[in-house]
C-alpha positions as CSV (number, residue, x, y, z in Angstrom):
1,M,64.0,67.6,124.3
2,P,64.9,67.6,120.6
3,D,65.3,70.9,118.8
4,K,62.2,71.8,116.8
5,H,64.3,73.3,114.0
6,P,67.2,71.0,113.3
7,N,68.2,73.0,110.2
8,P,67.6,76.7,111.1
9,N,67.8,79.2,108.3
10,P,71.4,80.5,108.4
11,L,70.2,83.9,107.2
12,S,67.9,84.4,110.2
13,E,70.9,84.1,112.5
14,T,72.3,87.4,111.1
15,D,69.0,89.3,110.8
16,A,69.4,91.2,114.2
17,S,72.9,92.3,113.5
18,L,72.1,93.3,110.0
19,A,69.1,95.4,111.2
20,R,71.5,97.3,113.5
21,V,74.0,97.9,110.7
22,T,71.1,99.2,108.5
23,E,70.0,101.4,111.3
24,D,73.5,102.8,111.9
25,L,73.9,103.4,108.1
26,I,70.6,105.3,108.0
27,N,71.7,107.4,110.9
28,L,75.1,108.2,109.3
29,L,73.5,109.2,106.0
30,V,71.1,111.5,107.8
31,E,73.9,113.0,109.9
32,R,76.0,113.7,106.8
33,G,73.0,115.2,105.0
34,V,73.0,112.6,102.2
35,I,69.3,111.9,103.0
36,R,66.7,113.4,105.2
37,F,64.9,111.3,107.7
38,T,61.6,112.5,106.2
39,D,62.7,111.0,102.9
40,L,62.1,107.6,104.3
41,P,58.7,106.0,104.1
42,Q,56.5,106.7,107.1
43,A,56.5,103.0,108.2
44,A,60.4,103.1,108.2
45,Q,60.4,106.3,110.2
46,D,58.0,104.8,112.7
47,K,60.1,101.7,113.1
48,L,63.4,103.6,113.5
49,L,61.9,105.9,116.0
50,A,60.4,103.0,118.0
51,R,63.8,101.3,118.1
52,Q,65.5,104.5,119.1
53,Q,63.1,105.1,122.0
54,T,63.4,101.5,123.1
55,R,67.2,101.7,123.1
56,S,67.1,104.9,125.0
57,H,64.7,103.4,127.6
58,L,67.0,100.4,128.0
59,A,70.1,102.6,128.4
60,N,68.3,104.7,131.0
61,S,67.2,101.5,132.9
62,L,70.8,100.1,132.8
63,R,72.1,103.5,134.1
64,L,69.7,103.5,137.0
65,L,70.6,99.9,137.9
66,S,74.3,100.8,137.8
67,D,73.8,104.0,139.9
68,E,71.7,101.9,142.4
69,G,74.6,99.5,142.8
70,E,77.1,102.3,143.8
71,D,75.4,103.6,146.9
72,G,72.0,101.8,147.2
73,L,70.1,105.0,146.3
74,L,68.4,106.1,143.1
């Protein structure tokens, strides 16, 4: 089956990694007291919190799967 997008946008290939860099940069600036989290627009705060919660949930899920593999018990 032929690819529907023979010439994908080269910038779209880096969007996910750049989003993570931006997120890490914001966290660093907040940790160092350069900016306050509440200085960010509400929409940005909501998106960052949602990503943080999703990442935490995924990490917990992976930890449970890893623990289950060790002795078969949760």
